[in-house]
Structures are given as C-alpha cells and as structure tokens.
N, C-alpha and C positions, 0 to 999 in steps of 0.2 A: 554174282558179283555184288549186288546190293546188300545181301546178307553179310558178306565179308566186310564191307565198308562199315556196316552198322556195328558189327562186333569189334572192329578196330577202334571205332569211336568209344565204345563202352570200355574196352581195355585201356585206352588212353585216359579215360576218366578215372579208372581204378588206380592207375599208376600216379596220375597227378594228385588224386585224393590222398593216396598213401604218403606221398612226399609232403603234401600240405599238412597232413595230420602229424607227421614227424616233426616238421618245422614248428608247428603250433605247440607241440609238447616241449620242444627244445627252448623256445623263447617265452611262452606264456603259460605253460602247464603248471598246475599247482603241485606242491610237494606232499601235502597231507589233506585228508578229508574229501578228496575227489576220486571216486572209484574208477573213472575212465581216464581222466586227464593226468593222473599221477604216474602211470606206468607207460613207458614209451611204446611198447608193442600194442597195447590196447588202443592208444590214440591213433597209431598208424593204421591199425585194422579198421577203426571207426571211420577214419578219413577215406580209406579205400572203399568201404561200403557206401558211404555217402557220395563219393565221386562217381562210383559206378551207377548208383541210382539216378543221380542228376543227369549224367551223360546218357543214360538209357531214355529218360524223358525227352531230352533234347534231340536225340537221334530219331526217336519215334516221330517227333514233330517235324523234323527236317525231311525225313523220308516220306511222310504223309503229304507234305507240301509238294515234294517232287513228283509223287504219283498223281496228284491232282492236276499238275501242269501238263503231264503227258497223256 
C-alpha cells in the first residue's frame, strides 16, 4: 500500500511537471537560440522529468518521516 502511494505521488509530479513545462513554453519560451525552451515537446518532457525527480525526493522524505513515527 505504501509503495502504491509513493508511485502515485511520483506520477502526479510527472503530470504536473509536464503541464508546467508546456505552460512555461507557451507563455515564456524563447523562439530562437534556446535548445530546450524553443520546442514544445522538449520543454514538456523536461518539466515531466523535473516534476518526477522533485516529487520522488518529497515522497522519500514523507515516507521516511512516516516510518520513523511508527
């Protein structure tokens, strides 16, 4: 049960990161000279990876704290 919750948190981080990456590209992305920010799918992929990594760190911290309490 704990593993499933951890993976749900990471998956939500990936989805939120992808949405954030796309919105960043749509509103702030540059049109030339930027290898990542100039193409929508690269920025979306970059946001998904970053969201997954950040949420992975957060979930490790949360579940470590929960284990220490029990």
